[in-house]
ROMIZA-634735 format. One record per residue (C-alpha): residue in one letter; residue number from 0; chain; x, z, y. Coordinates in Angstrom, 2 decimals. Each point is the difference from the previous one (the first is absolute). Example, Ala and Ser with C-alpha at 12.3 -4.5 7.8 and 13.67 -1.06 7.14 Angstrom:
<recs>
<rec aa="A" i="0" ch="A" px="12.30" pz="7.80" py="-4.50"/>
<rec aa="S" i="1" ch="A" px="1.37" pz="-0.66" py="3.44"/>
</recs>
This chain:
<recs>
<rec aa="M" i="0" ch="A" px="-17.14" pz="-79.41" py="-122.48"/>
<rec aa="R" i="1" ch="A" px="-0.39" pz="-0.49" py="3.84"/>
<rec aa="I" i="2" ch="A" px="1.62" pz="-3.39" py="0.76"/>
<rec aa="A" i="3" ch="A" px="0.62" pz="-1.77" py="3.30"/>
<rec aa="Q" i="4" ch="A" px="0.31" pz="-3.66" py="-0.22"/>
<rec aa="I" i="5" ch="A" px="1.89" pz="-1.24" py="3.34"/>
<rec aa="A" i="6" ch="A" px="-0.66" pz="-3.77" py="0.39"/>
<rec aa="P" i="7" ch="A" px="1.32" pz="-2.56" py="2.59"/>
<rec aa="L" i="8" ch="A" px="-2.31" pz="-0.43" py="2.89"/>
<rec aa="T" i="9" ch="A" px="0.59" pz="-3.79" py="0.00"/>
<rec aa="E" i="10" ch="A" px="-2.92" pz="-0.74" py="-2.45"/>
<rec aa="A" i="11" ch="A" px="-3.14" pz="1.82" py="-1.03"/>
<rec aa="I" i="12" ch="A" px="-0.20" pz="1.44" py="-3.39"/>
<rec aa="P" i="13" ch="A" px="-0.92" pz="-2.02" py="-1.94"/>
<rec aa="P" i="14" ch="A" px="1.08" pz="-2.93" py="2.17"/>
<rec aa="K" i="15" ch="A" px="-2.57" pz="-2.19" py="1.59"/>
<rec aa="L" i="16" ch="A" px="2.56" pz="-2.98" py="-0.16"/>
<rec aa="Y" i="17" ch="A" px="3.52" pz="0.03" py="-1.55"/>
<rec aa="G" i="18" ch="A" px="1.44" pz="3.22" py="-1.01"/>
<rec aa="G" i="19" ch="A" px="1.79" pz="0.63" py="-3.46"/>
<rec aa="T" i="20" ch="A" px="1.07" pz="3.53" py="0.90"/>
<rec aa="E" i="21" ch="A" px="-3.41" pz="0.86" py="1.35"/>
<rec aa="R" i="22" ch="A" px="-1.68" pz="-1.27" py="-3.16"/>
<rec aa="V" i="23" ch="A" px="2.16" pz="2.35" py="-2.12"/>
<rec aa="I" i="24" ch="A" px="-0.64" pz="3.04" py="2.31"/>
<rec aa="S" i="25" ch="A" px="-3.60" pz="-0.72" py="-0.44"/>
<rec aa="W" i="26" ch="A" px="0.09" pz="-0.16" py="-3.77"/>
<rec aa="L" i="27" ch="A" px="2.16" pz="2.97" py="-0.29"/>
<rec aa="T" i="28" ch="A" px="-2.01" pz="2.10" py="2.32"/>
<rec aa="E" i="29" ch="A" px="-3.45" pz="-0.98" py="-1.56"/>
<rec aa="E" i="30" ch="A" px="1.52" pz="0.97" py="-3.51"/>
<rec aa="L" i="31" ch="A" px="1.39" pz="3.31" py="1.05"/>
<rec aa="V" i="32" ch="A" px="-3.49" pz="0.88" py="1.48"/>
<rec aa="A" i="33" ch="A" px="-1.71" pz="-1.09" py="-3.14"/>
<rec aa="Q" i="34" ch="A" px="2.41" pz="2.22" py="-1.96"/>
<rec aa="G" i="35" ch="A" px="-1.26" pz="3.10" py="1.92"/>
<rec aa="H" i="36" ch="A" px="2.94" pz="0.27" py="2.61"/>
<rec aa="D" i="37" ch="A" px="-0.72" pz="0.95" py="3.62"/>
<rec aa="V" i="38" ch="A" px="1.42" pz="-2.93" py="1.82"/>
<rec aa="T" i="39" ch="A" px="0.38" pz="-0.61" py="3.88"/>
<rec aa="L" i="40" ch="A" px="0.84" pz="-3.48" py="1.04"/>
<rec aa="F" i="41" ch="A" px="1.86" pz="-0.27" py="3.28"/>
<rec aa="A" i="42" ch="A" px="-0.86" pz="-3.61" py="1.19"/>
<rec aa="S" i="43" ch="A" px="-1.86" pz="-2.10" py="2.51"/>
<rec aa="G" i="44" ch="A" px="-3.63" pz="0.79" py="0.69"/>
<rec aa="D" i="45" ch="A" px="-1.30" pz="-3.11" py="-1.30"/>
<rec aa="S" i="46" ch="A" px="1.15" pz="0.86" py="-3.58"/>
<rec aa="R" i="47" ch="A" px="-2.38" pz="0.60" py="-2.75"/>
<rec aa="T" i="48" ch="A" px="0.66" pz="2.61" py="-2.51"/>
<rec aa="S" i="49" ch="A" px="-1.64" pz="2.76" py="-2.20"/>
<rec aa="A" i="50" ch="A" px="2.81" pz="2.32" py="1.11"/>
<rec aa="K" i="51" ch="A" px="-0.07" pz="2.05" py="3.24"/>
<rec aa="L" i="52" ch="A" px="1.06" pz="-2.53" py="2.70"/>
<rec aa="E" i="53" ch="A" px="2.08" pz="1.41" py="2.82"/>
<rec aa="A" i="54" ch="A" px="-0.22" pz="-3.00" py="2.45"/>
<rec aa="V" i="55" ch="A" px="3.11" pz="-0.21" py="2.19"/>
<rec aa="W" i="56" ch="A" px="-1.19" pz="-3.05" py="1.81"/>
<rec aa="P" i="57" ch="A" px="-3.45" pz="-1.69" py="0.25"/>
<rec aa="R" i="58" ch="A" px="1.04" pz="-3.30" py="-1.59"/>
<rec aa="A" i="59" ch="A" px="2.78" pz="-1.65" py="-1.74"/>
<rec aa="L" i="60" ch="A" px="2.85" pz="-0.65" py="2.36"/>
<rec aa="R" i="61" ch="A" px="0.41" pz="-3.73" py="-0.98"/>
<rec aa="L" i="62" ch="A" px="-3.46" pz="-0.67" py="1.03"/>
<rec aa="D" i="63" ch="A" px="0.05" pz="1.96" py="3.15"/>
<rec aa="G" i="64" ch="A" px="1.73" pz="-2.37" py="2.82"/>
<rec aa="G" i="65" ch="A" px="0.19" pz="3.00" py="2.58"/>
<rec aa="I" i="66" ch="A" px="2.71" pz="1.92" py="-1.89"/>
<rec aa="R" i="67" ch="A" px="3.38" pz="-0.24" py="1.65"/>
<rec aa="D" i="68" ch="A" px="2.10" pz="2.40" py="-2.11"/>
<rec aa="V" i="69" ch="A" px="-0.97" pz="0.34" py="-3.62"/>
<rec aa="N" i="70" ch="A" px="2.83" pz="2.49" py="-0.46"/>
<rec aa="A" i="71" ch="A" px="-1.48" pz="2.52" py="2.30"/>
<rec aa="L" i="72" ch="A" px="-3.14" pz="0.01" py="-2.09"/>
<rec aa="H" i="73" ch="A" px="1.81" pz="0.43" py="-3.20"/>
<rec aa="L" i="74" ch="A" px="1.94" pz="2.95" py="1.52"/>
<rec aa="T" i="75" ch="A" px="-3.34" pz="1.52" py="1.21"/>
<rec aa="M" i="76" ch="A" px="-1.21" pz="-0.21" py="-3.67"/>
<rec aa="L" i="77" ch="A" px="3.12" pz="1.57" py="-1.45"/>
<rec aa="E" i="78" ch="A" px="-0.34" pz="2.81" py="2.60"/>
<rec aa="Q" i="79" ch="A" px="-3.61" pz="0.61" py="-1.25"/>
<rec aa="V" i="80" ch="A" px="1.31" pz="0.09" py="-3.68"/>
<rec aa="R" i="81" ch="A" px="2.76" pz="2.25" py="0.94"/>
<rec aa="R" i="82" ch="A" px="-2.50" pz="2.38" py="1.58"/>
<rec aa="R" i="83" ch="A" px="-2.10" pz="0.14" py="-3.19"/>
<rec aa="A" i="84" ch="A" px="2.65" pz="-0.26" py="-2.60"/>
<rec aa="R" i="85" ch="A" px="-0.71" pz="3.49" py="-1.30"/>
<rec aa="D" i="86" ch="A" px="-3.54" pz="-1.22" py="-0.84"/>
<rec aa="F" i="87" ch="A" px="1.39" pz="-2.23" py="-2.81"/>
<rec aa="D" i="88" ch="A" px="1.91" pz="0.34" py="-3.21"/>
<rec aa="V" i="89" ch="A" px="1.19" pz="-3.56" py="0.17"/>
<rec aa="L" i="90" ch="A" px="0.82" pz="-2.31" py="3.08"/>
<rec aa="H" i="91" ch="A" px="0.16" pz="-3.76" py="-1.30"/>
<rec aa="F" i="92" ch="A" px="1.45" pz="-2.04" py="2.76"/>
<rec aa="H" i="93" ch="A" px="-0.55" pz="-3.69" py="-0.17"/>
<rec aa="L" i="94" ch="A" px="1.86" pz="-0.74" py="3.17"/>
<rec aa="D" i="95" ch="A" px="3.29" pz="-2.05" py="0.59"/>
</recs>
């Protein structure tokens, strides 16, 4: 299966500091890859994964003091996902 994992941009995957949701996304993504699925992770660029990483922003937003509007970056990511939606069998969103 071709699966897109769409993660919050707040923390890297897996998180460098706190991030329960981001840990679960990492575990799930890594296991899906291990099972032979074609997985793309939409996340911050400082994420580490064996899936294909689609870096929406260079680093986790919580650690980037220059960001004024985190919602704008999440909307940008959602637009990227929308444009590529036909490339995937499953879109798994981990956003609020």
